[in-house]
TORDREN-258940 format. One record per residue (C-alpha): residue in three letters; y, x, z. Coordinates in steps of 0.1 Angstrom, whole numbers, padded with zeros to 4 digits, always signed. Layout:
REM TORDREN-258940
ALAYXZ;...
//
This chain:
REM TORDREN-258940
UNK+0336-0122+0594;UNK+0314-0135+0567;UNK+0301-0104+0543;UNK+0329-0104+0517;UNK+0326-0107+0482;UNK+0337-0075+0459;UNK+0349-0083+0426;UNK+0353-0054+0395;UNK+0373-0064+0363;UNK+0360-0040+0338;UNK+0329-0033+0330;UNK+0327+0004+0314;UNK+0317+0035+0328;UNK+0338+0032+0358;UNK+0335-0004+0370;UNK+0298-0007+0365;UNK+0287+0023+0384;UNK+0312+0012+0404;UNK+0301-0022+0410;UNK+0266-0017+0416;UNK+0273+0013+0441;UNK+0291-0012+0459;UNK+0260-0037+0457;UNK+0239-0010+0472;UNK+0257-0014+0504;UNK+0245-0051+0509;UNK+0274-0069+0495;UNK+0280-0095+0467;UNK+0297-0081+0437;UNK+0308-0099+0410;UNK+0314-0080+0374;UNK+0341-0093+0350;UNK+0346-0085+0312;UNK+0363-0104+0283;UNK+0336-0085+0261;UNK+0309-0111+0262;UNK+0284-0090+0243;UNK+0291-0061+0270;UNK+0286-0092+0299;UNK+0248-0100+0284;UNK+0236-0067+0283;UNK+0245-0060+0319;UNK+0226-0089+0328;UNK+0197-0084+0307;UNK+0191-0053+0322;UNK+0202-0026+0292;UNK+0232-0008+0304;UNK+0258+0003+0282;UNK+0260+0035+0302;UNK+0237+0066+0305;UNK+0239+0079+0340;UNK+0205+0095+0357;UNK+0194+0070+0384;UNK+0221+0036+0372;UNK+0186+0020+0359;UNK+0173+0019+0386;UNK+0201+0011+0409;UNK+0206-0021+0388;UNK+0173-0028+0394;UNK+0174-0027+0429;UNK+0207-0044+0435;UNK+0198-0072+0409;UNK+0201-0100+0438;UNK+0235-0089+0445;UNK+0256-0086+0414;UNK+0261-0111+0390;UNK+0281-0107+0356;UNK+0307-0128+0343;UNK+0329-0133+0308;UNK+0348-0158+0327;UNK+0378-0147+0347;UNK+0383-0173+0367;UNK+0351-0163+0386;UNK+0370-0137+0401;UNK+0387-0167+0421;UNK+0356-0160+0446;UNK+0361-0126+0451;UNK+0381-0115+0486;UNK+0387-0085+0470;UNK+0392-0073+0432;UNK+0395-0037+0415;UNK+0409-0026+0385;UNK+0382-0006+0373;UNK+0387-0003+0334;UNK+0382+0029+0322;UNK+0420+0042+0309;UNK+0418+0055+0269;UNK+0433+0084+0262;UNK+0446+0100+0224;UNK+0436+0135+0207;UNK+0468+0149+0232;UNK+0454+0133+0268;UNK+0479+0111+0266;UNK+0472+0076+0282;UNK+0474+0036+0265;UNK+0481+0017+0296;UNK+0491-0011+0275;UNK+0460-0026+0281;UNK+0452-0024+0315;UNK+0488-0036+0323;UNK+0480-0069+0305;UNK+0447-0072+0321;UNK+0459-0071+0352;UNK+0483-0098+0346;UNK+0453-0122+0338;UNK+0433-0108+0369;UNK+0461-0117+0392;UNK+0466-0145+0382;UNK+0432-0160+0386;UNK+0429-0143+0422;UNK+0429-0163+0452;UNK+0457-0166+0475;UNK+0445-0143+0498;UNK+0424-0116+0482;UNK+0434-0081+0477;UNK+0441-0061+0445;UNK+0427-0022+0445;UNK+0433-0005+0413;UNK+0405+0019+0410;UNK+0411+0031+0373;UNK+0433+0065+0369;UNK+0470+0057+0367;UNK+0505+0077+0368;UNK+0524+0078+0401;UNK+0550+0052+0403;UNK+0521+0025+0382;UNK+0508+0002+0415;UNK+0541-0002+0437;UNK+0553-0016+0406;UNK+0526-0043+0400;UNK+0537-0077+0407;UNK+0515-0088+0441;UNK+0528-0084+0476;UNK+0528-0047+0493;UNK+0501-0063+0517;UNK+0477-0073+0491;UNK+0479-0043+0470;UNK+0458-0005+0471;UNK+0457+0022+0450;UNK+0419+0039+0453;UNK+0413+0071+0435;UNK+0383+0069+0417;UNK+0353+0099+0416;UNK+0338+0093+0389;UNK+0319+0122+0373;UNK+0301+0113+0338;UNK+0265+0127+0344;UNK+0265+0125+0389;UNK+0282+0092+0390;UNK+0257+0074+0408;UNK+0258+0100+0431;UNK+0289+0105+0435;UNK+0297+0067+0438;UNK+0267+0063+0467;UNK+0276+0090+0486;UNK+0315+0101+0482;UNK+0333+0128+0499;UNK+0358+0106+0511;UNK+0381+0075+0500;UNK+0418+0087+0491;UNK+0435+0049+0496;UNK+0476+0043+0485;UNK+0493+0017+0498;UNK+0529+0004+0508;UNK+0530+0013+0544;UNK+0500+0042+0552;UNK+0504+0038+0594;UNK+0492+0006+0591;UNK+0455-0003+0591;UNK+0440-0014+0562;UNK+0428-0051+0558;UNK+0394-0058+0575;UNK+0381-0068+0542;UNK+0388-0032+0530;UNK+0385-0014+0560;UNK+0347-0032+0561;UNK+0335-0021+0526;UNK+0352+0017+0530;UNK+0333+0019+0561;UNK+0297+0012+0548;UNK+0299+0046+0527;UNK+0303+0067+0561;UNK+0329+0091+0548;UNK+0363+0100+0559;UNK+0395+0077+0544;UNK+0425+0086+0538;UNK+0458+0067+0536;UNK+0492+0075+0522;UNK+0517+0061+0501;UNK+0507+0050+0466;UNK+0528+0078+0447;UNK+0505+0103+0469;UNK+0473+0086+0462;UNK+0482+0084+0423;UNK+0491+0125+0424;UNK+0462+0132+0446;UNK+0437+0126+0422;UNK+0457+0145+0396;UNK+0463+0175+0417;UNK+0421+0176+0423;UNK+0422+0178+0389;UNK+0450+0203+0388;UNK+0429+0229+0411;UNK+0395+0224+0387;UNK+0409+0229+0358;UNK+0429+0263+0375;UNK+0392+0275+0383;UNK+0377+0261+0346;UNK+0405+0284+0334;UNK+0404+0314+0354;UNK+0362+0312+0345;UNK+0370+0311+0305;UNK+0396+0335+0304;UNK+0373+0363+0328;UNK+0340+0351+0309;UNK+0359+0360+0274;UNK+0374+0392+0288;UNK+0337+0399+0300;UNK+0323+0392+0262;UNK+0345+0424+0249;UNK+0342+0447+0279;UNK+0310+0444+0281;UNK+0305+0426+0314;UNK+0282+0393+0321;UNK+0307+0366+0340;UNK+0273+0352+0352;UNK+0266+0386+0377;UNK+0304+0381+0387;UNK+0294+0337+0398;UNK+0273+0346+0430;UNK+0306+0369+0447;UNK+0330+0345+0439;UNK+0307+0317+0457;UNK+0303+0338+0486;UNK+0340+0342+0496;UNK+0352+0318+0520;UNK+0385+0313+0499;UNK+0369+0300+0470;UNK+0336+0283+0478;UNK+0298+0274+0468;UNK+0315+0243+0447;UNK+0339+0263+0426;UNK+0340+0255+0387;UNK+0334+0288+0380;UNK+0302+0286+0350;UNK+0326+0290+0318;UNK+0328+0266+0291;UNK+0344+0256+0261;UNK+0378+0241+0270;UNK+0386+0213+0289;UNK+0358+0184+0281;UNK+0358+0144+0285;UNK+0393+0134+0289;UNK+0402+0129+0325;UNK+0416+0163+0329;UNK+0438+0174+0299;UNK+0452+0134+0309;UNK+0460+0149+0338;UNK+0478+0178+0324;UNK+0496+0156+0298;UNK+0509+0135+0327;UNK+0527+0167+0352;UNK+0540+0178+0318;UNK+0556+0149+0308;UNK+0565+0140+0345;UNK+0576+0178+0347;UNK+0601+0171+0314;UNK+0612+0139+0325;UNK+0622+0151+0365;UNK+0634+0187+0355;UNK+0604+0206+0372;UNK+0589+0236+0360;UNK+0552+0235+0348;UNK+0549+0264+0321;UNK+0516+0270+0340;UNK+0507+0233+0333;UNK+0513+0240+0297;UNK+0493+0271+0298;UNK+0458+0258+0307;UNK+0465+0232+0278;UNK+0464+0262+0257;UNK+0440+0281+0273;UNK+0415+0250+0265;UNK+0420+0249+0229;UNK+0416+0284+0230;UNK+0383+0284+0241;UNK+0371+0250+0229;UNK+0371+0270+0195;UNK+0345+0296+0203;UNK+0316+0285+0187;UNK+0340+0282+0157;UNK+0349+0315+0158;UNK+0316+0329+0162;UNK+0302+0308+0137;UNK+0324+0322+0110;UNK+0325+0358+0122;UNK+0287+0358+0125;UNK+0274+0334+0096;UNK+0302+0318+0078;UNK+0320+0349+0070;UNK+0285+0362+0049;UNK+0275+0331+0038;UNK+0294+0299+0033;UNK+0268+0279+0016;UNK+0248+0286+0050;UNK+0230+0249+0068;UNK+0236+0248+0108;UNK+0220+0231+0132;UNK+0239+0214+0163;UNK+0224+0208+0190;UNK+0240+0180+0214;UNK+0267+0156+0203;UNK+0278+0142+0241;UNK+0308+0163+0256;UNK+0283+0170+0285;UNK+0246+0167+0295;UNK+0234+0130+0312;UNK+0261+0110+0293;UNK+0272+0089+0264;UNK+0304+0101+0266;UNK+0315+0119+0233;UNK+0353+0120+0245;UNK+0368+0153+0235;UNK+0332+0167+0230;UNK+0329+0206+0219;UNK+0301+0194+0198;UNK+0322+0175+0180;UNK+0356+0197+0178;UNK+0330+0221+0162;UNK+0318+0196+0135;UNK+0352+0188+0125;UNK+0359+0227+0114;UNK+0331+0229+0089;UNK+0338+0197+0072;UNK+0320+0217+0036;UNK+0290+0230+0055;UNK+0254+0214+0056;UNK+0241+0205+0090;UNK+0213+0191+0109;UNK+0220+0174+0144;UNK+0202+0160+0169;UNK+0211+0145+0206;UNK+0189+0126+0227;UNK+0218+0098+0236;UNK+0241+0103+0211;UNK+0236+0090+0173;UNK+0241+0115+0147;UNK+0265+0088+0129;UNK+0289+0104+0156;UNK+0294+0135+0140;UNK+0308+0112+0114;UNK+0305+0144+0085;UNK+0295+0136+0054;UNK+0267+0163+0051;UNK+0250+0161+0086;UNK+0214+0152+0086;UNK+0205+0137+0114;UNK+0168+0156+0129;UNK+0141+0133+0149;UNK+0140+0157+0175;UNK+0159+0193+0187;UNK+0128+0217+0168;UNK+0134+0194+0135;UNK+0173+0199+0139;UNK+0169+0241+0134;UNK+0141+0239+0109;UNK+0153+0259+0081;UNK+0191+0266+0097;UNK+0206+0296+0094;UNK+0222+0293+0124;UNK+0220+0266+0160;UNK+0246+0263+0178;UNK+0231+0245+0215;UNK+0267+0226+0223;UNK+0255+0200+0248;UNK+0236+0214+0277;UNK+0207+0187+0280;UNK+0177+0196+0303;UNK+0154+0187+0275;UNK+0168+0216+0253;UNK+0158+0240+0288;UNK+0125+0233+0271;UNK+0128+0247+0238;UNK+0102+0278+0230;UNK+0128+0308+0218;UNK+0097+0319+0200;UNK+0091+0286+0182;UNK+0132+0287+0170;UNK+0125+0318+0156;UNK+0094+0305+0135;UNK+0111+0278+0122;UNK+0149+0288+0116;UNK+0160+0304+0084;UNK+0182+0328+0100;UNK+0186+0341+0135;UNK+0215+0330+0152;UNK+0217+0311+0181;UNK+0250+0299+0196;UNK+0240+0292+0233;UNK+0273+0288+0251;UNK+0257+0272+0284;UNK+0228+0292+0284;UNK+0203+0268+0283;UNK+0181+0290+0264;UNK+0163+0324+0283;UNK+0186+0350+0264;UNK+0161+0376+0271;UNK+0130+0357+0258;UNK+0152+0348+0229;UNK+0163+0383+0219;UNK+0126+0390+0222;UNK+0117+0367+0195;UNK+0142+0381+0169;UNK+0170+0361+0180;UNK+0203+0369+0179;UNK+0215+0356+0209;UNK+0255+0345+0215;UNK+0265+0331+0246;UNK+0302+0327+0270;UNK+0305+0355+0294;UNK+0292+0387+0281;UNK+0283+0405+0248;UNK+0263+0392+0218;UNK+0228+0403+0227;UNK+0210+0413+0192;UNK+0172+0416+0179;UNK+0178+0447+0167;UNK+0191+0464+0194;UNK+0162+0448+0219;UNK+0138+0465+0192;UNK+0158+0498+0190;UNK+0154+0499+0229;
//
């Protein structure tokens, strides 16, 4: 057979990265999005997504990828992925109305033999209910991780594929496409594949919650969680890839969405899922760590303190602010004066009437009573604690992700507070 043409309906984060990954394997790709302005920007090389290596990948694949705001162009495709990002609200609930309407439009535009593959994350039961013959309808678990999207899309660990009959061979077009990536392919029924993605995220949440719970305990009893992590990763039952670094709750939206999905399905089906609700409660508690520390260390004594915020994105190497710990912190500082800086996200995202945009990380620290490093951007790791100490008005630094060298910060005269160990104070360092 001739090389198939692969379509992607939806050019937000998931669709754009996935389309370019497929093009990198030599396939001709047609990317569609109803947003004509977005399509023009992508075609001009101005990608609306921040990901390491994505600009380079787009240049390498320019001859094999085309982008359009005309849905009829998908008729030329042998297989079309539904690849819009699914929006979630503040409770992690998915809004599937837009996705459903868009899928109906795509189905009407397909050629008579084209396959449809739902790539965006949907709850169990969604794919089977779509109005398309089962031999043309599939679900594929997406592997997007913000900040590592190119790596995950071009070198997947495995493909999980939902279908009507897992015992039947995949259609040649689909098998050829997935086979180009050289990884295991796991066919299963639609509902199993849809639940598999949620199961993976629930396991990640379990690791994150354990790490956050015991890191908080470490802060109170004099332990250092970072010393414990290597011991756990050398245990074969846990492993090197375990999510053991403590963080400020579960950010980004996707993990919370899956917890909300399981909680909802549990209520509908009468199953017991109190552990899932405990994960949600633990995440919300840990998210407020920076607020509690800032209040106890600074604001309780000086309500008019000037606070510096480094980072607005929910994690490094992405422009996404969905469930950003930085924005959650800023929302609790309504009466405070702020100086904010992020290398990608504009200061306007803070949506704070007293937030001043700083032109650089060091400028955001000038004159502040406390500095909170809320996103572990690589550029922040180059900050010199001594330089921070010289420009700050106070000496309190919140560094939940251990971006700075804590010992150097304390030696420079800063009080250093991070996740997983008790506060390190400059006064105690001098006394030592």
